[in-house]
C-alpha positions as CSV (number, residue, x, y, z in Angstrom):
1,M,145.7,47.4,113.1
2,A,149.5,46.2,114.1
3,V,150.7,44.2,116.9
4,S,154.2,43.2,118.2
5,T,155.3,39.9,118.1
6,T,155.9,40.2,122.1
7,F,152.5,41.7,122.6
8,S,151.1,37.8,122.7
9,G,154.3,36.3,124.1
10,P,154.1,37.1,128.1
11,K,151.5,35.9,129.6
12,F,148.7,38.5,130.6
13,E,148.4,39.0,134.7
14,S,145.6,37.9,135.8
15,L,144.8,41.3,138.2
16,F,144.5,42.9,134.4
17,L,142.4,40.1,132.4
18,K,140.0,40.2,135.8
19,S,139.3,43.9,135.1
20,S,139.3,44.3,131.7
21,S,135.9,45.4,130.6
22,S,136.4,45.4,127.2
23,S,138.3,43.3,124.5
24,S,139.2,42.5,120.8
25,R,140.0,38.8,119.6
26,L,142.2,38.7,116.5
27,S,143.5,35.2,115.4
28,S,145.6,34.8,112.5
29,T,148.6,33.1,111.2
30,S,151.9,34.5,111.2
31,I,152.0,37.3,108.6
32,S,155.0,38.5,106.8
33,N,155.9,42.2,107.6
34,H,155.1,45.0,104.8
35,I,155.4,48.4,104.0
36,S,151.9,50.4,104.1
37,L,151.0,51.8,101.1
38,L,148.6,53.9,99.4
39,G,146.3,53.9,102.3
40,K,146.4,49.9,103.7
41,P,147.3,49.6,107.3
42,R,151.1,48.9,108.3
43,T,151.0,45.0,109.5
44,T,154.0,43.6,111.5
45,F,153.7,39.6,112.9
46,I,150.9,38.6,114.0
47,Q,150.6,35.1,116.1
48,K,147.6,33.4,117.3
49,G,146.4,34.2,120.5
50,I,144.0,36.5,122.3
51,I,144.5,40.7,122.4
52,R,142.7,42.5,124.8
53,C,142.0,46.3,124.7
54,D,143.3,47.7,127.5
55,A,139.8,50.1,128.6
56,L,139.1,49.0,132.0
57,N,135.8,49.3,134.1
58,S,135.7,53.0,135.8
59,S,134.6,52.0,138.9
60,S,136.2,49.1,139.7
61,N,139.4,50.8,139.5
62,D,138.4,53.2,141.1
63,Q,137.5,51.0,144.2
64,T,141.1,48.7,143.1
65,T,143.2,52.1,143.2
66,T,142.0,53.2,146.8
67,T,142.6,49.9,148.3
68,I,146.0,48.7,146.6
69,S,148.7,50.9,145.4
70,A,150.3,50.9,142.5
71,L,153.4,49.4,144.0
72,E,151.5,47.2,145.5
73,L,150.0,45.6,142.0
74,L,153.1,45.3,140.7
75,K,154.6,43.5,144.0
76,T,151.2,40.3,143.5
77,S,151.5,40.1,140.0
78,G,153.2,36.8,139.2
79,A,152.7,36.8,135.7
80,D,154.7,40.0,134.7
81,R,157.5,40.6,137.5
82,Y,160.1,43.7,137.6
83,T,162.5,41.6,138.0
84,K,162.6,39.9,134.9
85,E,160.8,42.3,132.6
86,R,163.5,45.2,130.6
87,S,161.6,48.8,130.2
88,S,160.4,48.4,126.7
89,I,160.0,51.4,123.7
90,V,156.7,50.9,122.5
91,V,154.4,53.2,120.2
92,I,150.4,54.3,120.4
93,G,149.1,55.6,116.9
94,L,146.3,56.5,115.1
95,S,147.2,57.3,111.2
96,V,145.8,58.0,108.4
97,H,145.9,54.4,107.6
98,T,144.1,53.3,110.3
99,C,141.6,56.4,112.0
100,P,139.7,58.6,109.8
101,V,140.5,62.7,110.3
102,E,137.5,63.1,112.7
103,M,139.6,61.2,115.5
104,R,142.7,63.0,114.1
105,E,142.0,65.9,114.8
106,K,140.3,65.6,118.7
107,L,143.7,63.8,119.3
108,A,146.2,66.3,118.1
109,I,148.3,68.3,119.7
110,P,150.5,71.6,118.5
111,E,153.7,71.6,118.5
112,A,154.0,74.3,121.5
113,E,152.3,71.8,124.0
114,W,154.6,68.9,123.3
115,P,157.0,69.5,126.2
116,R,153.2,69.8,128.1
117,A,152.5,66.2,126.6
118,I,155.7,65.0,127.5
119,A,155.9,65.8,131.0
120,E,152.4,64.7,131.5
121,L,153.1,61.3,130.1
122,C,156.1,61.1,132.6
123,S,154.2,61.4,135.4
124,L,152.5,58.3,135.0
125,N,153.9,55.5,137.2
126,H,154.7,53.2,134.4
127,I,156.0,56.2,131.9
128,E,159.4,56.8,132.2
129,E,160.9,58.9,128.9
130,A,158.2,60.2,125.9
131,A,157.6,62.0,122.8
132,V,155.5,63.1,120.4
133,L,154.9,63.3,116.4
134,S,151.5,64.9,115.6
135,T,151.0,66.0,112.2
136,C,148.4,66.2,109.9
137,N,148.5,62.2,109.0
138,R,149.6,60.9,112.3
139,M,149.2,61.3,115.3
140,E,152.0,58.9,117.8
141,I,153.1,59.0,121.0
142,Y,156.1,57.2,121.7
143,V,157.2,56.2,125.3
144,V,160.1,54.1,127.4
145,A,157.6,51.4,129.3
146,L,158.5,50.0,132.8
147,S,155.7,47.9,132.4
148,Q,154.1,47.2,128.6
149,H,150.7,46.7,129.5
150,R,150.6,48.9,132.4
151,G,152.1,51.5,130.3
152,V,150.2,50.8,127.6
153,K,146.6,51.3,129.9
154,E,148.1,54.4,131.6
155,V,149.1,56.2,128.2
156,M,145.5,55.4,126.2
157,E,143.6,56.6,129.5
158,W,145.5,59.9,129.0
159,M,145.0,60.6,125.4
160,S,141.1,59.6,126.1
161,K,141.3,62.0,129.0
162,T,143.0,64.6,126.7
163,S,140.8,64.0,123.7
164,S,137.4,63.1,125.2
165,V,137.5,59.9,122.6
166,P,136.5,56.6,124.8
167,V,139.3,54.2,125.0
168,S,137.3,51.6,123.1
169,D,137.2,54.3,120.2
170,L,140.6,54.8,120.4
171,C,141.1,51.0,120.5
172,E,139.2,50.3,117.3
173,H,141.8,52.4,115.4
174,R,145.1,52.4,116.7
175,F,148.3,50.5,116.0
176,L,150.5,49.4,118.6
177,L,153.5,48.1,118.5
178,Y,157.0,47.2,121.1
179,N,160.9,47.4,120.8
180,K,161.7,46.2,117.8
181,D,158.5,46.9,115.6
182,A,158.5,50.2,117.2
183,T,161.5,51.3,116.4
184,Q,161.1,49.7,112.7
185,H,158.5,51.8,112.4
186,I,159.5,55.4,113.3
187,F,162.6,54.4,110.7
188,Q,159.9,53.9,108.0
189,V,158.2,56.5,109.0
190,S,161.8,58.9,108.9
191,A,162.1,57.0,105.3
192,G,158.8,58.4,104.5
193,L,157.6,54.4,103.5
194,E,154.4,55.3,106.3
195,S,153.8,58.2,104.4
196,L,150.4,58.5,102.2
197,V,153.1,59.9,99.8
198,L,155.7,57.8,99.8
199,G,159.2,59.1,100.1
200,E,157.9,62.7,100.9
201,G,160.3,64.8,102.7
202,Q,157.8,67.2,105.1
203,I,157.9,64.0,107.5
204,L,162.0,63.9,108.0
205,S,161.5,67.5,109.1
206,Q,158.4,66.8,111.3
207,V,160.9,64.2,112.9
208,K,164.0,66.7,113.4
209,Q,161.6,68.9,115.0
210,V,160.6,66.4,117.7
211,V,164.5,66.2,119.0
212,K,164.6,70.0,118.2
213,V,161.6,70.8,120.8
214,G,162.6,67.4,123.3
215,Q,165.9,68.8,123.6
216,G,166.4,69.9,127.7
217,V,162.8,68.5,128.2
218,N,162.4,66.2,131.4
219,G,161.0,63.0,129.9
220,F,162.7,63.2,126.4
221,G,165.5,60.7,127.7
222,R,168.5,58.5,126.4
223,N,166.8,55.4,125.1
224,I,164.0,58.2,123.0
225,S,166.1,60.7,121.8
226,G,168.9,58.0,120.9
227,L,165.6,56.9,119.4
228,F,165.1,59.8,117.1
229,K,168.1,60.4,116.5
230,H,169.3,57.7,114.8
231,A,165.6,57.4,112.8
232,I,166.5,61.0,111.4
233,T,169.8,58.9,110.4
234,V,167.8,56.5,108.6
235,G,165.5,59.3,107.0
236,K,168.9,60.7,105.4
237,R,170.2,57.7,104.3
238,V,167.9,56.4,102.4
239,R,167.2,59.7,100.7
240,A,171.0,59.5,99.5
241,E,171.3,56.0,98.7
242,T,168.0,55.0,97.1
243,N,166.2,57.4,94.5
244,I,162.4,57.2,96.7
245,A,162.4,61.0,96.7
246,A,162.9,61.4,93.0
247,G,159.7,62.9,91.9
248,A,158.2,62.5,94.8
249,V,154.7,64.7,95.8
250,S,154.0,65.9,99.4
251,V,150.8,66.3,101.0
252,S,150.8,69.6,99.7
253,S,151.4,68.8,96.0
254,A,149.0,66.2,96.3
255,A,146.2,68.9,97.3
256,V,147.0,70.9,94.1
257,E,146.4,68.1,92.1
258,L,143.9,66.8,93.6
259,A,142.1,70.5,92.9
260,Y,143.3,69.8,89.2
261,M,141.5,67.0,89.2
262,K,138.3,67.6,90.4
263,L,138.4,71.0,87.9
264,P,137.1,70.8,84.5
265,D,140.0,70.7,81.7
266,A,138.8,74.1,80.5
267,S,139.4,75.8,83.7
268,H,142.7,74.9,84.4
269,G,144.1,78.1,83.1
270,N,141.8,80.5,84.6
271,A,139.9,78.7,87.9
272,R,140.8,81.6,91.0
273,M,142.5,80.4,93.8
274,L,142.7,81.3,97.2
275,V,145.1,79.8,99.7
276,I,144.6,80.6,103.6
277,G,147.7,80.2,105.2
278,A,150.9,81.1,104.7
279,G,153.4,78.4,106.7
280,K,155.6,76.0,105.7
281,M,152.3,73.6,104.0
282,G,150.6,76.9,102.3
283,K,153.9,77.9,101.1
284,L,154.3,75.0,99.1
285,V,150.6,74.8,97.9
286,I,151.8,78.4,96.3
287,K,154.8,76.6,94.8
288,H,152.7,73.6,93.4
289,L,150.1,76.3,91.9
290,V,152.8,77.8,90.2
291,S,154.0,74.8,89.1
292,K,151.0,73.9,87.6
293,G,150.7,77.2,85.7
294,C,149.0,79.3,87.8
295,T,150.0,82.9,87.7
296,R,148.1,84.9,90.6
297,M,146.1,84.1,93.5
298,V,145.1,85.5,96.9
299,V,146.9,84.6,99.9
300,V,144.9,85.1,103.0
301,N,147.1,85.1,106.8
302,R,147.6,86.6,110.4
303,T,150.2,89.0,109.1
304,E,152.0,90.1,105.5
305,E,155.4,89.1,106.7
306,R,155.4,85.9,105.4
307,V,153.4,86.2,102.7
308,A,155.8,89.0,101.5
309,A,158.6,86.6,101.7
310,I,156.9,84.0,99.2
311,R,156.2,87.0,97.0
312,E,159.8,88.2,96.7
313,E,160.7,84.4,96.0
314,L,158.2,84.1,93.1
315,K,159.1,87.3,92.0
316,D,157.3,86.6,88.4
317,I,153.9,85.3,89.7
318,E,150.9,87.9,91.3
319,I,150.2,86.9,94.5
320,I,147.9,89.5,96.8
321,Y,147.6,89.7,100.5
322,K,144.7,89.6,102.1
323,P,144.2,89.5,106.4
324,L,141.9,86.9,108.0
325,S,139.2,89.5,108.4
326,E,138.5,89.4,104.9
327,M,138.8,86.0,104.6
328,L,134.9,85.5,103.6
329,S,135.2,88.2,101.0
330,C,137.9,86.6,99.5
331,T,136.5,83.4,99.3
332,C,133.7,84.4,97.4
333,E,135.7,85.9,94.7
334,A,137.5,82.4,94.9
335,D,136.8,78.5,92.7
336,V,139.2,76.7,94.9
337,V,139.9,77.7,98.7
338,F,143.0,76.0,100.2
339,T,143.2,75.8,103.6
340,S,146.3,75.0,106.0
341,T,146.0,76.9,109.0
342,A,147.2,75.9,112.4
343,S,143.9,77.0,113.9
344,E,142.3,74.4,116.5
345,N,138.9,75.7,115.1
346,P,137.1,75.5,112.2
347,L,137.7,78.6,110.3
348,F,134.5,77.8,108.0
349,M,131.2,76.3,108.9
350,K,127.7,75.6,107.3
351,D,126.4,79.0,107.9
352,D,129.6,80.7,106.9
353,V,129.6,79.6,103.1
354,K,125.2,78.4,102.7
355,D,125.2,82.4,101.4
356,L,127.6,83.1,99.5
357,P,127.5,83.2,96.1
358,P,128.7,80.3,93.5
359,A,131.7,79.3,91.8
360,S,131.8,80.9,88.4
361,Q,130.6,78.6,85.8
362,E,133.8,78.0,84.0
363,V,134.3,75.6,87.1
364,G,130.8,74.3,87.0
365,G,129.3,76.8,89.6
366,R,131.0,74.9,92.2
367,R,133.5,76.2,94.7
368,L,136.3,73.3,96.2
369,F,137.6,73.3,99.7
370,I,141.0,71.4,99.2
371,D,142.1,71.2,103.6
372,I,144.8,69.9,104.5
373,S,144.9,70.7,108.0
374,V,144.3,68.7,111.1
375,P,142.8,69.5,113.0
376,R,140.6,70.5,109.7
377,N,139.6,74.3,108.9
378,V,136.7,73.6,107.2
379,G,133.6,72.5,109.2
380,S,132.1,68.8,107.9
381,C,128.8,70.5,107.7
382,V,129.8,72.2,104.5
383,S,129.6,69.7,102.6
384,D,126.1,70.0,102.8
385,I,125.7,72.6,100.3
386,D,125.2,71.8,97.3
387,S,127.5,74.1,95.4
388,V,130.6,72.7,97.4
389,R,132.7,70.3,97.5
390,V,134.8,69.5,100.2
391,Y,138.4,67.6,100.2
392,N,140.5,66.7,103.8
393,V,143.7,64.8,103.7
394,D,142.3,61.7,103.8
395,D,140.8,62.5,99.8
396,L,144.3,62.9,98.7
397,K,144.7,58.8,98.7
398,E,143.3,58.8,95.2
399,V,146.0,61.0,93.7
400,V,149.1,58.9,95.3
401,A,147.3,55.4,93.8
402,A,149.3,56.1,90.7
403,N,152.7,54.3,90.0
404,K,152.1,51.6,92.2
405,E,155.0,49.0,91.3
406,D,157.5,51.5,90.9
407,R,156.4,52.8,94.6
408,L,156.3,49.4,95.7
409,R,160.4,48.7,94.2
410,K,161.3,52.0,95.7
411,A,159.7,50.8,99.3
412,R,161.8,47.2,98.5
413,E,165.1,49.4,98.6
414,A,164.8,51.6,101.2
415,Q,163.6,48.7,103.4
416,V,167.5,46.9,102.9
417,I,168.8,50.1,104.6
418,I,166.2,50.0,107.2
419,V,166.9,46.6,108.4
420,E,170.7,47.7,108.6
421,E,170.0,50.4,110.9
422,L,167.6,48.4,112.9
423,K,170.4,46.3,113.9
424,Q,172.7,48.7,114.9
425,F,169.8,50.6,116.9
426,E,168.8,47.1,118.8
427,A,172.7,46.5,119.9
428,W,173.3,50.1,121.0
429,R,170.1,49.6,123.5
430,D,171.3,46.2,124.0
431,S,174.9,47.7,125.5
432,L,172.3,49.9,127.9
433,E,171.4,46.9,129.7
434,T,174.7,45.7,131.5
435,V,174.9,49.3,132.4
436,P,173.5,49.3,136.3
437,T,175.7,46.2,136.1
438,I,179.1,48.4,135.0
439,K,178.3,51.3,137.3
440,K,177.5,48.7,140.8
441,L,181.1,46.7,140.0
442,R,182.7,49.5,139.5
443,A,181.7,51.1,142.9
444,Y,182.2,48.0,144.5
445,A,185.5,47.9,143.4
446,E,186.0,51.7,144.4
447,R,184.6,50.9,147.8
448,I,187.6,48.2,148.4
449,R,190.1,50.0,147.0
450,V,189.9,53.4,149.4
451,A,188.9,50.6,152.6
452,E,192.1,48.8,151.6
453,L,194.1,51.8,150.7
454,E,193.4,53.4,153.9
455,K,194.3,50.4,155.7
456,C,197.9,50.9,153.8
457,L,198.5,54.5,154.7
458,G,197.8,54.1,158.2
459,K,200.7,51.3,158.3
460,M,202.9,53.8,156.9
461,G,202.6,56.2,159.1
462,D,202.0,59.7,159.5
463,D,205.3,60.8,158.1
464,I,204.9,60.0,154.3
465,S,205.3,62.6,151.6
466,K,202.4,63.4,149.4
467,K,204.5,62.1,146.6
468,T,204.5,58.7,148.2
469,R,200.9,59.0,149.1
470,K,199.8,59.5,145.6
471,A,202.1,56.8,143.8
472,V,200.3,54.5,146.6
473,D,197.0,55.9,145.7
474,D,198.2,55.4,141.4
475,L,199.1,52.1,142.1
476,S,195.9,50.8,143.8
477,R,194.0,52.7,140.9
478,G,195.9,50.6,138.4
479,I,195.2,47.4,140.0
480,V,191.7,47.9,140.2
481,N,191.4,49.9,136.3
482,R,193.5,46.2,135.3
483,M,191.1,43.8,136.8
484,L,188.1,45.3,135.9
485,H,189.5,45.4,132.2
486,G,188.2,42.0,132.0
487,P,184.6,41.7,133.1
488,M,184.1,45.5,131.2
489,Q,184.5,43.7,127.9
490,H,182.5,40.8,128.6
491,L,179.7,43.5,129.6
492,R,180.1,44.7,125.8
493,C,177.0,44.4,123.6
494,D,177.4,47.3,121.1
495,G,178.0,45.3,118.0
496,S,181.8,45.8,117.5
497,D,182.5,41.8,118.0
498,D,180.8,38.4,117.5
499,R,179.4,38.3,121.4
500,T,175.6,37.8,121.5
501,L,173.0,39.6,123.5
502,T,172.5,36.2,125.2
503,E,176.2,35.7,126.0
504,T,176.4,39.7,127.9
505,L,173.8,38.9,129.7
506,E,174.3,35.5,131.3
507,N,177.9,37.5,132.0
508,M,176.3,40.3,133.5
509,H,174.0,37.7,135.7
510,A,177.0,36.0,137.0
511,L,178.8,39.1,137.7
512,N,175.8,39.9,139.9
513,R,176.2,36.4,141.6
514,M,179.8,36.5,142.4
515,F,180.3,40.2,144.1
516,S,176.5,40.4,144.9
517,L,175.8,43.2,142.9
518,E,172.1,42.5,142.7
519,T,169.4,44.5,145.3
520,E,166.2,43.4,146.6
521,I,164.8,45.0,144.4
522,S,165.2,45.3,140.6
523,V,166.3,48.6,138.5
524,L,162.9,49.0,137.4
525,E,160.9,48.6,140.1
526,Q,163.3,51.0,142.1
527,K,162.3,53.2,138.7
528,V,158.5,52.7,139.6
529,R,158.6,53.0,143.8
530,A,160.2,56.4,142.9
531,K,157.6,57.6,140.6
532,V,154.8,56.2,142.2
533,E,156.1,57.8,146.2
534,Q,156.7,61.4,143.7
535,N,153.1,61.7,142.5
536,Q,151.7,60.4,145.9
537,K,153.4,63.8,147.5
């Protein structure tokens, strides 16, 4: 399980510790960060300490909710005060490296449902922004949390509610990363370093789709939008400046490779191929079959339009279209069946397959189902049939285990770029820290300017011309802008000079004190107050 260094830094609130009903312990010396390859989970810095699961006793939690509000809870917390806490970027995820497909498919969220998921996540008391990255190999929730621990707890409960998977089970397979570690993770994901197939290009398209779907959605805010847009930049730069994508395979090509690994060598030229689904993944399967020498295949799809487009592109290949209603009859005549549809329910169950005639003797009489869909298109019960072999995305590890040293070398090249981009993003996000102070200082100066301008104009009488009035107004604005220029410069922390974040924050606190800009409650607390009041309506 990958855990951010910030996880064990702040002390947990005493209230949180008392109400936690299940916990998992992890004690280790610090481990160097490394890239997850070949099915191993990605590890970041882990320090000695106790990591507690966010699962709470439901009866105790219900009782607490009825007696004390979320806002009162944050006020009574001694160790995690909002006046000292900055909103955090958090990723809670389950991937092919940490979680079996049986659980991932329950958590999968179709692209069309991403806006709804963002809205539901942002309705939680301690979540300000959100994004969903749901693919066949991963399900990751990115949020900006007003409180790390409360935010994680709320998201975990939401994930459990939407998937019907107990929080304790999610905790067992999840990875949890904060701030810099979360940023580094999405950069590595976009670059293809976290993929089952190193350097594969489809994940970059999927990250782009997150931004495309998120545009205009309330909750896909400045921090999350900036994070994903920067991740796209990283993915493009890594592929342009390294050869990580050279010879890289995709999930679809790995599926084809797996099929040919399992088929007898003598049958490679005449095995009967069936592809169910003509979307992006299905189209790639078809192209990789062609690259393997396949010249004839049957494609089952809901409509013929996509199949016709593929047939037009691959004019020398015999591609036969069949509607979904003929799927089982087509399966009877196939030796290898590839499934890659967006169906949320299995297309094949044991009762559908058990009475089908066996595959041809040229392939050993056993029909192969290569299922690269999540949720799965082929039920696990189908594997109980002796004449059938079922493989899913988790079985592709066997294909990508080759050329390990070359893959690691390419990953190291990419990591240099990721570290550079990480610094740039952190500097941009740090620069946002002083925005409230800048706004308050400008508003404070503007109030004084307007008040003094009115006094001046009052003393000058009613008969002054518009030209004179404008000249005096411009003069007052110019003086204020010149006076604010120095303080504003010292509130910048965008990486354009040698000023550190610590210096900038010290300047910010000094200005807050000098001009009495601090309010009774912090910005984060104000945000939580507004969300709690909104949810109570």
